[in-house]
C-alpha positions as YAML, in Angstrom:
chain: A
units: angstrom
residues:
- id: 1
  name: UNK
  ca: [0.00, 0.00, 0.00]
- id: 2
  name: UNK
  ca: [2.80, 2.39, 0.91]
- id: 3
  name: UNK
  ca: [4.72, 1.81, -2.31]
- id: 4
  name: UNK
  ca: [1.87, 3.31, -4.31]
- id: 5
  name: UNK
  ca: [0.97, 6.09, -1.89]
- id: 6
  name: UNK
  ca: [4.43, 7.56, -1.27]
- id: 7
  name: UNK
  ca: [5.40, 8.16, -4.94]
- id: 8
  name: UNK
  ca: [2.03, 9.79, -5.51]
- id: 9
  name: UNK
  ca: [2.64, 12.19, -2.60]
- id: 10
  name: UNK
  ca: [6.14, 12.96, -3.86]
- id: 11
  name: UNK
  ca: [4.79, 13.66, -7.36]
- id: 12
  name: UNK
  ca: [2.18, 15.98, -5.86]
- id: 13
  name: UNK
  ca: [4.81, 17.84, -3.87]
- id: 14
  name: UNK
  ca: [7.06, 18.14, -6.94]
- id: 15
  name: UNK
  ca: [4.22, 19.57, -9.02]
- id: 16
  name: UNK
  ca: [3.31, 21.98, -6.21]
- id: 17
  name: UNK
  ca: [6.94, 23.11, -5.91]
- id: 18
  name: UNK
  ca: [7.26, 23.76, -9.65]
- id: 19
  name: UNK
  ca: [3.93, 25.59, -9.79]
- id: 20
  name: UNK
  ca: [4.85, 27.79, -6.82]
- id: 21
  name: UNK
  ca: [8.29, 28.60, -8.26]
- id: 22
  name: UNK
  ca: [6.82, 29.40, -11.67]
- id: 23
  name: UNK
  ca: [4.16, 31.56, -10.06]
- id: 24
  name: UNK
  ca: [6.81, 33.62, -8.23]
- id: 25
  name: UNK
  ca: [8.96, 33.96, -11.36]
- id: 26
  name: UNK
  ca: [6.01, 35.28, -13.36]
- id: 27
  name: UNK
  ca: [4.26, 37.36, -10.68]
- id: 28
  name: UNK
  ca: [7.21, 39.53, -9.64]
- id: 29
  name: UNK
  ca: [8.21, 40.92, -13.08]
- id: 30
  name: UNK
  ca: [4.56, 41.29, -14.11]
- id: 31
  name: UNK
  ca: [3.83, 43.33, -10.99]
- id: 32
  name: UNK
  ca: [6.89, 45.50, -11.63]
- id: 33
  name: UNK
  ca: [5.61, 46.24, -15.13]
- id: 34
  name: UNK
  ca: [2.14, 47.05, -13.79]
- id: 35
  name: UNK
  ca: [3.66, 49.36, -11.15]
- id: 36
  name: UNK
  ca: [5.71, 51.22, -13.79]
- id: 37
  name: UNK
  ca: [2.64, 51.64, -16.03]
- id: 38
  name: UNK
  ca: [0.54, 52.99, -13.13]
- id: 39
  name: UNK
  ca: [3.37, 55.30, -12.03]
- id: 40
  name: UNK
  ca: [4.03, 56.68, -15.49]
- id: 41
  name: UNK
  ca: [0.59, 56.88, -17.06]
- id: 42
  name: UNK
  ca: [-1.80, 57.24, -14.10]
- id: 43
  name: UNK
  ca: [0.17, 59.11, -11.47]
- id: 44
  name: UNK
  ca: [2.24, 60.93, -14.08]
- id: 45
  name: UNK
  ca: [-0.77, 62.00, -16.12]
- id: 46
  name: UNK
  ca: [-0.34, 65.71, -17.07]
- id: 47
  name: UNK
  ca: [-3.78, 66.53, -15.68]
- id: 48
  name: UNK
  ca: [-2.42, 65.93, -12.16]
- id: 49
  name: UNK
  ca: [0.01, 68.86, -12.41]
- id: 50
  name: UNK
  ca: [0.00, 72.64, -12.76]
- id: 51
  name: UNK
  ca: [-0.23, 73.74, -16.38]
- id: 52
  name: UNK
  ca: [-0.57, 70.06, -17.41]
- id: 53
  name: UNK
  ca: [3.17, 69.67, -17.05]
- id: 54
  name: UNK
  ca: [4.58, 66.78, -14.93]
- id: 55
  name: UNK
  ca: [7.73, 68.87, -14.38]
- id: 56
  name: UNK
  ca: [5.67, 71.34, -12.31]
- id: 57
  name: UNK
  ca: [4.24, 70.84, -8.84]
- id: 58
  name: UNK
  ca: [1.12, 68.69, -8.48]
- id: 59
  name: UNK
  ca: [-2.26, 70.38, -8.21]
- id: 60
  name: UNK
  ca: [-3.41, 71.24, -4.70]
- id: 61
  name: UNK
  ca: [-4.90, 68.14, -3.08]
- id: 62
  name: UNK
  ca: [-3.94, 65.89, -5.99]
- id: 63
  name: UNK
  ca: [-2.46, 62.82, -4.28]
- id: 64
  name: UNK
  ca: [-1.60, 60.95, -7.49]
- id: 65
  name: UNK
  ca: [0.63, 63.79, -8.62]
- id: 66
  name: UNK
  ca: [2.14, 64.07, -5.16]
- id: 67
  name: UNK
  ca: [3.04, 60.38, -5.08]
- id: 68
  name: UNK
  ca: [4.48, 60.65, -8.59]
- id: 69
  name: UNK
  ca: [6.89, 63.31, -7.33]
- id: 70
  name: UNK
  ca: [8.33, 60.70, -4.98]
- id: 71
  name: UNK
  ca: [10.62, 59.61, -7.82]
- id: 72
  name: UNK
  ca: [11.70, 56.31, -9.34]
- id: 73
  name: UNK
  ca: [11.64, 54.52, -5.94]
- id: 74
  name: UNK
  ca: [7.83, 54.77, -5.93]
- id: 75
  name: UNK
  ca: [7.18, 52.05, -8.56]
- id: 76
  name: UNK
  ca: [9.64, 49.76, -6.76]
- id: 77
  name: UNK
  ca: [7.76, 50.25, -3.50]
- id: 78
  name: UNK
  ca: [4.47, 49.73, -5.32]
- id: 79
  name: UNK
  ca: [5.86, 46.44, -6.65]
- id: 80
  name: UNK
  ca: [6.78, 45.36, -3.12]
- id: 81
  name: UNK
  ca: [3.29, 46.23, -1.91]
- id: 82
  name: UNK
  ca: [1.66, 44.21, -4.70]
- id: 83
  name: UNK
  ca: [4.04, 41.33, -3.98]
- id: 84
  name: UNK
  ca: [3.02, 41.32, -0.32]
- id: 85
  name: UNK
  ca: [-0.68, 41.22, -1.21]
- id: 86
  name: UNK
  ca: [-0.19, 38.61, -3.97]
- id: 87
  name: UNK
  ca: [1.89, 36.18, -1.92]
- id: 88
  name: UNK
  ca: [-0.30, 36.66, 1.12]
- id: 89
  name: UNK
  ca: [-3.27, 35.47, -0.97]
- id: 90
  name: UNK
  ca: [-1.18, 32.61, -2.39]
- id: 91
  name: UNK
  ca: [-0.07, 31.48, 1.09]
- id: 92
  name: UNK
  ca: [-3.61, 31.75, 2.44]
- id: 93
  name: UNK
  ca: [-4.89, 29.51, -0.35]
- id: 94
  name: UNK
  ca: [-2.04, 26.99, 0.11]
- id: 95
  name: UNK
  ca: [-2.50, 26.76, 3.88]
- id: 96
  name: UNK
  ca: [-6.25, 26.44, 3.42]
- id: 97
  name: UNK
  ca: [-5.64, 23.37, 1.25]
- id: 98
  name: UNK
  ca: [-3.06, 22.07, 3.75]
- id: 99
  name: UNK
  ca: [-5.71, 22.09, 6.48]
- id: 100
  name: UNK
  ca: [-7.83, 19.70, 4.45]
- id: 101
  name: UNK
  ca: [-11.44, 19.45, 3.39]
- id: 102
  name: UNK
  ca: [-12.94, 19.75, 6.87]
- id: 103
  name: UNK
  ca: [-12.04, 21.18, 10.26]
- id: 104
  name: UNK
  ca: [-8.62, 19.81, 11.33]
- id: 105
  name: UNK
  ca: [-9.90, 19.38, 14.89]
- id: 106
  name: UNK
  ca: [-12.83, 17.22, 13.78]
- id: 107
  name: UNK
  ca: [-10.55, 15.24, 11.51]
- id: 108
  name: UNK
  ca: [-7.94, 14.63, 14.20]
- id: 109
  name: UNK
  ca: [-10.63, 13.67, 16.71]
- id: 110
  name: UNK
  ca: [-12.07, 11.10, 14.28]
- id: 111
  name: UNK
  ca: [-8.63, 9.72, 13.34]
- id: 112
  name: UNK
  ca: [-7.53, 9.44, 16.98]
- id: 113
  name: UNK
  ca: [-10.70, 7.49, 17.74]
- id: 114
  name: UNK
  ca: [-10.05, 5.07, 14.85]
- id: 115
  name: UNK
  ca: [-6.39, 4.66, 15.83]
- id: 116
  name: UNK
  ca: [-7.26, 4.07, 19.50]
- id: 117
  name: UNK
  ca: [-9.61, 1.28, 18.35]
- id: 118
  name: UNK
  ca: [-6.85, -0.05, 16.02]
- id: 119
  name: UNK
  ca: [-9.18, 0.51, 13.08]
- id: 120
  name: UNK
  ca: [-6.46, 1.51, 10.63]
- id: 121
  name: UNK
  ca: [-8.53, 1.05, 7.48]
- id: 122
  name: UNK
  ca: [-11.09, 3.57, 8.73]
- id: 123
  name: UNK
  ca: [-8.26, 5.95, 9.70]
- id: 124
  name: UNK
  ca: [-6.74, 5.69, 6.20]
- id: 125
  name: UNK
  ca: [-10.11, 6.34, 4.57]
- id: 126
  name: UNK
  ca: [-10.50, 9.39, 6.81]
- id: 127
  name: UNK
  ca: [-7.06, 10.64, 5.67]
- id: 128
  name: UNK
  ca: [-7.89, 10.06, 1.99]
- id: 129
  name: UNK
  ca: [-11.11, 12.05, 2.34]
- id: 130
  name: UNK
  ca: [-9.45, 14.85, 4.31]
- id: 131
  name: UNK
  ca: [-6.36, 15.36, 2.10]
- id: 132
  name: UNK
  ca: [-3.91, 18.14, 2.89]
- id: 133
  name: UNK
  ca: [-0.66, 18.19, 4.86]
- id: 134
  name: UNK
  ca: [-2.14, 16.99, 8.15]
- id: 135
  name: UNK
  ca: [-3.69, 13.96, 6.48]
- id: 136
  name: UNK
  ca: [-0.47, 13.22, 4.55]
- id: 137
  name: UNK
  ca: [1.59, 13.15, 7.75]
- id: 138
  name: UNK
  ca: [-0.84, 10.90, 9.58]
- id: 139
  name: UNK
  ca: [-1.27, 8.62, 6.56]
- id: 140
  name: UNK
  ca: [2.51, 8.16, 6.33]
- id: 141
  name: UNK
  ca: [2.55, 7.08, 9.99]
- id: 142
  name: UNK
  ca: [-0.32, 4.63, 9.47]
- id: 143
  name: UNK
  ca: [1.39, 3.06, 6.45]
- id: 144
  name: UNK
  ca: [4.56, 2.61, 8.50]
- id: 145
  name: UNK
  ca: [2.48, 1.22, 11.36]
- id: 146
  name: UNK
  ca: [1.13, -1.50, 9.09]
- id: 147
  name: UNK
  ca: [4.58, -2.22, 7.68]
- id: 148
  name: UNK
  ca: [6.13, -2.61, 11.13]
- id: 149
  name: UNK
  ca: [3.20, -4.73, 12.26]
- id: 150
  name: UNK
  ca: [4.12, -7.37, 9.68]
- id: 151
  name: UNK
  ca: [7.86, -7.45, 10.40]
- id: 152
  name: UNK
  ca: [9.13, -10.15, 12.74]
- id: 153
  name: UNK
  ca: [12.33, -10.14, 14.77]
- id: 154
  name: UNK
  ca: [12.41, -6.45, 15.77]
- id: 155
  name: UNK
  ca: [11.78, -5.16, 19.27]
- id: 156
  name: UNK
  ca: [8.76, -3.00, 20.02]
- id: 157
  name: UNK
  ca: [11.07, -0.06, 20.74]
- id: 158
  name: UNK
  ca: [12.71, -0.28, 17.31]
- id: 159
  name: UNK
  ca: [9.36, -0.60, 15.55]
- id: 160
  name: UNK
  ca: [7.99, 2.36, 17.49]
- id: 161
  name: UNK
  ca: [11.04, 4.45, 16.62]
- id: 162
  name: UNK
  ca: [10.62, 3.50, 12.95]
- id: 163
  name: UNK
  ca: [7.00, 4.73, 13.00]
- id: 164
  name: UNK
  ca: [8.04, 7.93, 14.78]
- id: 165
  name: UNK
  ca: [10.85, 8.57, 12.29]
- id: 166
  name: UNK
  ca: [8.48, 8.07, 9.35]
- id: 167
  name: UNK
  ca: [6.13, 10.68, 10.81]
- id: 168
  name: UNK
  ca: [9.01, 13.11, 11.36]
- id: 169
  name: UNK
  ca: [10.19, 12.55, 7.78]
- id: 170
  name: UNK
  ca: [6.66, 13.23, 6.52]
- id: 171
  name: UNK
  ca: [6.59, 16.47, 8.51]
- id: 172
  name: UNK
  ca: [9.95, 17.40, 7.01]
- id: 173
  name: UNK
  ca: [8.55, 16.82, 3.52]
- id: 174
  name: UNK
  ca: [5.47, 18.95, 4.17]
- id: 175
  name: UNK
  ca: [7.20, 21.89, 5.84]
- id: 176
  name: UNK
  ca: [8.94, 23.26, 2.69]
- id: 177
  name: UNK
  ca: [5.59, 23.35, 0.89]
- id: 178
  name: UNK
  ca: [3.95, 25.15, 3.80]
- id: 179
  name: UNK
  ca: [6.77, 27.68, 4.19]
- id: 180
  name: UNK
  ca: [7.40, 28.30, 0.50]
- id: 181
  name: UNK
  ca: [7.31, 32.00, -0.53]
- id: 182
  name: UNK
  ca: [7.34, 33.12, 3.11]
- id: 183
  name: UNK
  ca: [10.94, 34.35, 2.58]
- id: 184
  name: UNK
  ca: [9.51, 36.75, -0.01]
- id: 185
  name: UNK
  ca: [7.22, 38.28, 2.62]
- id: 186
  name: UNK
  ca: [10.12, 38.42, 5.06]
- id: 187
  name: UNK
  ca: [12.32, 40.14, 2.48]
- id: 188
  name: UNK
  ca: [9.62, 42.69, 1.66]
- id: 189
  name: UNK
  ca: [9.26, 43.43, 5.38]
- id: 190
  name: UNK
  ca: [13.01, 44.04, 5.68]
- id: 191
  name: UNK
  ca: [13.69, 46.14, 2.59]
- id: 192
  name: UNK
  ca: [10.41, 48.06, 2.43]
- id: 193
  name: UNK
  ca: [11.42, 50.56, 5.12]
- id: 194
  name: UNK
  ca: [15.00, 50.77, 3.83]
- id: 195
  name: UNK
  ca: [13.86, 51.54, 0.28]
- id: 196
  name: UNK
  ca: [11.41, 54.09, 1.64]
- id: 197
  name: UNK
  ca: [14.15, 55.85, 3.60]
- id: 198
  name: UNK
  ca: [16.46, 55.68, 0.59]
- id: 199
  name: UNK
  ca: [13.83, 57.37, -1.59]
- id: 200
  name: UNK
  ca: [13.23, 59.98, 1.10]
- id: 201
  name: UNK
  ca: [16.92, 60.81, 1.35]
- id: 202
  name: UNK
  ca: [17.14, 61.20, -2.43]
- id: 203
  name: UNK
  ca: [14.06, 63.43, -2.38]
- id: 204
  name: UNK
  ca: [15.51, 65.59, 0.39]
- id: 205
  name: UNK
  ca: [18.75, 65.95, -1.56]
- id: 206
  name: UNK
  ca: [16.79, 67.10, -4.62]
- id: 207
  name: UNK
  ca: [14.68, 69.50, -2.55]
- id: 208
  name: UNK
  ca: [17.63, 71.21, -0.88]
- id: 209
  name: UNK
  ca: [19.62, 71.27, -4.12]
- id: 210
  name: UNK
  ca: [16.73, 73.02, -5.89]
- id: 211
  name: UNK
  ca: [16.44, 75.44, -2.97]
- id: 212
  name: UNK
  ca: [20.17, 76.23, -3.18]
- id: 213
  name: UNK
  ca: [19.99, 76.92, -6.90]
- id: 214
  name: UNK
  ca: [16.96, 79.18, -6.41]
- id: 215
  name: UNK
  ca: [19.17, 81.67, -4.59]
- id: 216
  name: UNK
  ca: [16.57, 82.71, -1.99]
- id: 217
  name: UNK
  ca: [14.75, 80.66, 0.66]
- id: 218
  name: UNK
  ca: [11.34, 79.47, -0.45]
- id: 219
  name: UNK
  ca: [9.46, 77.86, 2.44]
- id: 220
  name: UNK
  ca: [6.63, 76.67, 0.20]
- id: 221
  name: UNK
  ca: [8.96, 74.95, -2.26]
- id: 222
  name: UNK
  ca: [10.93, 73.38, 0.58]
- id: 223
  name: UNK
  ca: [7.79, 72.10, 2.31]
- id: 224
  name: UNK
  ca: [6.53, 70.69, -0.99]
- id: 225
  name: UNK
  ca: [9.82, 68.92, -1.67]
- id: 226
  name: UNK
  ca: [9.94, 67.42, 1.82]
- id: 227
  name: UNK
  ca: [6.33, 66.17, 1.62]
- id: 228
  name: UNK
  ca: [7.06, 64.55, -1.73]
- id: 229
  name: UNK
  ca: [10.18, 62.90, -0.32]
- id: 230
  name: UNK
  ca: [8.27, 61.53, 2.68]
- id: 231
  name: UNK
  ca: [5.90, 59.72, 0.31]
- id: 232
  name: UNK
  ca: [8.56, 57.03, -0.05]
- id: 233
  name: UNK
  ca: [8.83, 56.59, 3.72]
- id: 234
  name: UNK
  ca: [5.08, 56.24, 4.06]
- id: 235
  name: UNK
  ca: [4.91, 53.63, 1.29]
- id: 236
  name: UNK
  ca: [7.88, 51.73, 2.69]
- id: 237
  name: UNK
  ca: [6.56, 51.64, 6.26]
- id: 238
  name: UNK
  ca: [3.07, 50.64, 5.11]
- id: 239
  name: UNK
  ca: [4.47, 47.80, 2.97]
- id: 240
  name: UNK
  ca: [6.69, 46.53, 5.78]
- id: 241
  name: UNK
  ca: [3.85, 46.62, 8.29]
- id: 242
  name: UNK
  ca: [1.63, 44.52, 6.02]
- id: 243
  name: UNK
  ca: [4.44, 42.06, 5.29]
- id: 244
  name: UNK
  ca: [5.24, 41.59, 8.99]
- id: 245
  name: UNK
  ca: [1.58, 41.04, 9.89]
- id: 246
  name: UNK
  ca: [1.08, 38.48, 7.10]
- id: 247
  name: UNK
  ca: [4.37, 36.71, 7.83]
- id: 248
  name: UNK
  ca: [3.56, 36.28, 11.53]
- id: 249
  name: UNK
  ca: [0.01, 35.21, 10.73]
- id: 250
  name: UNK
  ca: [1.13, 32.50, 8.32]
- id: 251
  name: UNK
  ca: [3.93, 31.18, 10.53]
- id: 252
  name: UNK
  ca: [1.39, 30.83, 13.34]
- id: 253
  name: UNK
  ca: [-0.96, 28.95, 11.02]
- id: 254
  name: UNK
  ca: [1.86, 26.61, 9.97]
- id: 255
  name: UNK
  ca: [2.78, 25.90, 13.60]
- id: 256
  name: UNK
  ca: [-0.85, 25.09, 14.31]
- id: 257
  name: UNK
  ca: [-1.04, 22.69, 11.37]
- id: 258
  name: UNK
  ca: [2.12, 20.86, 12.45]
- id: 259
  name: UNK
  ca: [0.95, 20.73, 16.08]
- id: 260
  name: UNK
  ca: [-2.41, 19.29, 15.03]
- id: 261
  name: UNK
  ca: [-0.72, 16.58, 12.95]
- id: 262
  name: UNK
  ca: [1.72, 15.82, 15.77]
- id: 263
  name: UNK
  ca: [-1.17, 15.37, 18.20]
- id: 264
  name: UNK
  ca: [-2.70, 12.60, 16.09]
- id: 265
  name: UNK
  ca: [0.74, 11.13, 15.37]
- id: 266
  name: UNK
  ca: [1.45, 10.76, 19.08]
- id: 267
  name: UNK
  ca: [-1.79, 8.84, 19.47]
- id: 268
  name: UNK
  ca: [-0.68, 6.55, 16.64]
- id: 269
  name: UNK
  ca: [2.75, 5.94, 18.21]
- id: 270
  name: UNK
  ca: [1.27, 5.37, 21.67]
- id: 271
  name: UNK
  ca: [-1.32, 2.93, 20.32]
- id: 272
  name: UNK
  ca: [1.35, 0.99, 18.41]
- id: 273
  name: UNK
  ca: [3.55, 0.73, 21.49]
- id: 274
  name: UNK
  ca: [0.74, -0.33, 23.81]
- id: 275
  name: UNK
  ca: [-0.75, -2.84, 21.34]
- id: 276
  name: UNK
  ca: [2.51, -4.59, 20.58]
- id: 277
  name: UNK
  ca: [3.63, -4.61, 24.20]
- id: 278
  name: UNK
  ca: [0.36, -6.36, 25.09]
- id: 279
  name: UNK
  ca: [0.98, -8.92, 22.33]
- id: 280
  name: UNK
  ca: [4.36, -9.77, 23.81]
- id: 281
  name: UNK
  ca: [2.87, -10.17, 27.25]
...
């Protein structure tokens, strides 16, 4: 039974890995292109500026023109923001599938009951109906349980350790799929603020340079330049805040999934140990 199930799970993981990698490779450049188009043709539309000239100051209260004046860092920050939203949705969908078709708590309760009654066939059927990472981990343990049950000449301790190791290996196989693309969120959280500050510094340099060339202090021009420069900081901080919130949310969900699977796995290991110890006695 295991020889047919395990390759199928590995094939599924391989397909999932390729699809996720391809998704990231396509999504990031596409979002950069979209950000550049929005920056250039929507925010940089001449109607957003005085005398319909993007080289002039934006119209009073025109936020699109104000953001446009933030400079070339703006579309990069917009790309980061879209990446955070896109990969947050992708991770949410992936973790939703990893939980399975029904509530993990109901599933684990049903599986633990079947395992406690040594009704492995019913437990396997429950795993096949549930699907997802939790079911895959438990199913791997059940398959190993049956394999060890048929082997003669090994001590109960060695058989129990073999079942436990199989479950740990299954967890190790599922974790990369659950954590995939989380580094992207982590990276966006780290560089969002730095890029925002970098854009602000460049904007401040431009503002003070323009003020120096003007020859006389112009408080209005200086205030306008500073406000435009701070646009980058606002975008960077906002992007980082979202990325941190999503990253922590998803890591908590992953820990909960692994804990739920481990709970049922411990029941399986305990039942195997007790059952086979009773047989020896």
